C-alpha positions in Angstrom: 118.4 -125.8 61.2 120.6 -128.8 60.1 118.8 -132.2 59.3 119.5 -135.6 58.7 118.6 -139.4 59.0 119.6 -141.6 61.7 122.1 -144.1 60.6 122.1 -146.4 63.7 121.4 -145.9 67.3 122.3 -148.3 70.3 120.3 -148.0 73.4 122.8 -150.2 75.1 125.8 -147.9 74.2 123.6 -144.7 74.6 124.8 -143.2 71.4 124.5 -143.5 67.5 125.0 -141.6 64.3 123.2 -139.3 62.0 124.0 -138.9 58.4 123.2 -135.2 57.8 122.0 -133.8 54.5 125.5 -133.2 53.2 126.4 -136.8 54.1 128.5 -136.1 57.1 128.3 -138.3 60.0 127.2 -136.5 63.1 127.3 -138.0 66.7 124.0 -138.6 68.6 124.3 -139.0 72.0 121.1 -140.3 74.0 121.0 -137.1 76.1 120.4 -135.1 73.0 117.1 -136.9 72.4 114.0 -135.1 73.1 112.4 -135.7 76.6 110.8 -139.1 76.8 112.4 -140.5 73.8 115.0 -143.4 74.8 115.9 -144.6 71.3 115.6 -143.7 67.6 115.1 -146.3 64.6 117.4 -146.0 61.5 116.0 -143.7 59.0 114.3 -141.4 61.4 114.4 -137.9 60.2 115.9 -135.4 62.7 116.6 -131.7 63.1 119.4 -130.7 65.4 121.9 -128.2 66.1 125.6 -129.1 65.8 128.6 -128.4 68.2 132.2 -129.5 67.7 132.9 -132.5 69.9 136.1 -134.2 70.7 135.7 -136.6 67.8 133.9 -134.3 65.2 130.4 -133.0 64.8 127.9 -133.7 67.6 124.1 -133.3 67.6 122.4 -131.1 70.1 118.8 -130.2 70.8 117.4 -132.9 68.6 114.0 -132.9 67.3 112.2 -135.7 65.5 110.7 -134.5 62.2 109.5 -137.8 60.7 109.7 -141.4 62.0 110.2 -144.2 59.7 107.2 -146.3 58.6 106.4 -148.9 61.1 104.4 -152.1 61.2 100.8 -151.9 62.4 100.2 -151.9 66.2 100.5 -155.3 68.0 102.4 -156.9 65.0 105.3 -159.1 65.6 107.8 -156.7 64.2 106.8 -154.1 67.0 107.0 -157.0 69.7 110.5 -157.9 68.6 111.7 -154.5 68.8 110.2 -154.0 72.3 111.9 -157.1 73.5 115.1 -156.0 71.9 114.9 -152.6 73.9 114.0 -154.4 77.1 117.1 -156.7 76.7 119.3 -153.6 76.2 117.8 -152.0 79.3 118.6 -155.0 81.3 122.3 -154.9 80.3 122.2 -151.0 81.3 120.6 -151.8 84.7 123.0 -154.4 85.3 126.1 -152.1 84.6 124.4 -149.3 86.8 124.1 -151.7 89.6 127.6 -152.7 89.4 128.6 -149.0 89.5 126.5 -148.5 92.5 128.1 -151.4 94.3 131.6 -150.3 93.5 130.8 -146.5 94.4 131.3 -145.3 90.8 127.8 -144.3 89.8 127.5 -140.9 88.9 124.4 -138.5 88.5 124.9 -138.6 84.7 124.6 -142.5 84.8 121.4 -142.0 86.9 120.0 -139.4 84.5 120.7 -141.7 81.5 119.1 -144.6 83.1 116.0 -142.6 84.2 115.6 -141.4 80.7 115.8 -144.9 79.2 113.4 -146.4 81.9 110.9 -143.7 81.2 111.1 -144.5 77.2 110.8 -148.1 78.0 107.6 -147.6 80.1 106.2 -145.4 77.5 106.6 -148.2 75.0 105.2 -150.8 77.1 102.1 -148.5 78.1 101.6 -148.1 74.3 101.9 -151.9 73.4 
């Protein structure tokens, strides 16, 4: 199974990129993350399968192998990360509410929002 490390991931955009072990960039959609995981930090080691997407290789069935080192629980860094995740979630909620008002909300949008909210809830519970 291919593996690599997260280059970057945006909760707000719902995607990011992995640098696989061969140095190739692989697209990472939020929907490919494991159940209950809303975001991943740069440096997180992942295993995944690959499919050819419209713009190149895309990760599917992602599993986390090794998370990057984090600061101790309750530290300033973790709180800053959580605050940034909450701010991104507010933007996602705003976009979704606008889609609902205009009648353009899709079930895929709803699933993405639910996944993000579950991930935020687990982070807040653990804080």
